[in-house]
N, C-alpha and C positions, 0 to 999 in steps of 0.2 A: 750569618754566614761564618762557618768555623775557620779557623787559621789556615787549614790546608787549601781550602777553597780560595781564600784571600791571596796566599801565595801563588796558587796556580793562576788566578786571573792577573796578578802582577807580572808573572813571567810571560804571560801571552801578550799583555800590553807592551812589555819590554821588546819582544820579539817584533811586534808589529811596528813600534818606533824604529827599530833597527831597520827592518825592510824599507820603511820610508826613508830613512837617512840614506841607505844604500842606493836606492833609486834616484832619490834627489842628486846625489853625487854623479851618478852615472849621466843622468840627464845634463847636468851642468857642464860635464867634461865633453860629451858627445851627443849633442842635441838631436843631431839627423839620424842617430841610430833606429834602426826598425824596432817593432816589438819583439820579433824573434830573437834579434841580436841581445837586447836588454835582457830578455828572459834567459837566454843561455848564459850570459855573462854572470847574471845574479843566482843563477841555479834555481830559477822559478819557472812553474809551468806558465804557459800563454794565459791560462785563465786566472792565475794569481797575479800575473803581472798586470793584465787588464784591469782586475778588481783594484789593485793598488793604484794604478793611475787614475781610474775614475774618482777613487777617494781622494787623491791630492788634487784633481781637478775641481771637484765639488768643494773643497776647502779653500779654493782659490790659490793654490800653492803652484800649479802647473797650468800653462796654456798649450793646447794642442792645436797646431795650424797645418792645414794642408798646403804643400808648398809645390806640389807637381801632380796635376792630373794626368792618368795615363789610363786608357781603356782596360789595361790587364793588371794594374796595381796603383794602388794610392800611396804616396808617400807623405809622411808627416814630419814635422819638427817640433820637438818638445822644448819649451821655454819655462824657465823658472821665473815666477812673478817677483816682484819686490817682497811680497809676503812669503813667497817660497824661499827665497834666499834668507830672509830672517829666520824661518822656521828651520832650514839646514844648519844655520849657525846655532841656534838653541839645542836642536838635536845632538849636534857634535859636541857642544859644552857638556851637556848631560851625559853623554856616553862617556866622555873623558873623565868626568867626576866620578862616574860608577867605576870605571876600571882603576882609578887611583884608590878608591875606597877598597876595591878588591885586593889591590896590591898591598895596602896597609894591612889589611886583615890578614893576608897570607904572611906577610913579614912578622906579624905579632905571634901567629901560629907557629912559624918556624923557630922563633926564639924560645917558646916553651918546651 
């Protein structure tokens, strides 16, 4: 794999982690949100939101519970698991480290 492909792959992985973190934060703050509300707030399509929710659920980071059955609409509540809380913390720390590194690099560049 050449350098450009590796950089592109790393950028895609970083964006995916950022999407995971943003969704974990939203779920923690407002677990009763509908998928449409979450998608709108995060700027995701419903398909993308569903894809990420399924990924988080399969990793054991989120539990999805049906809390109200209604013949016209099902309501769900999204709950971070202990593993999800831990992963959110780890993603937040990594995000902050990356931003601090970018900040330091920009400071160095400005000094030159």
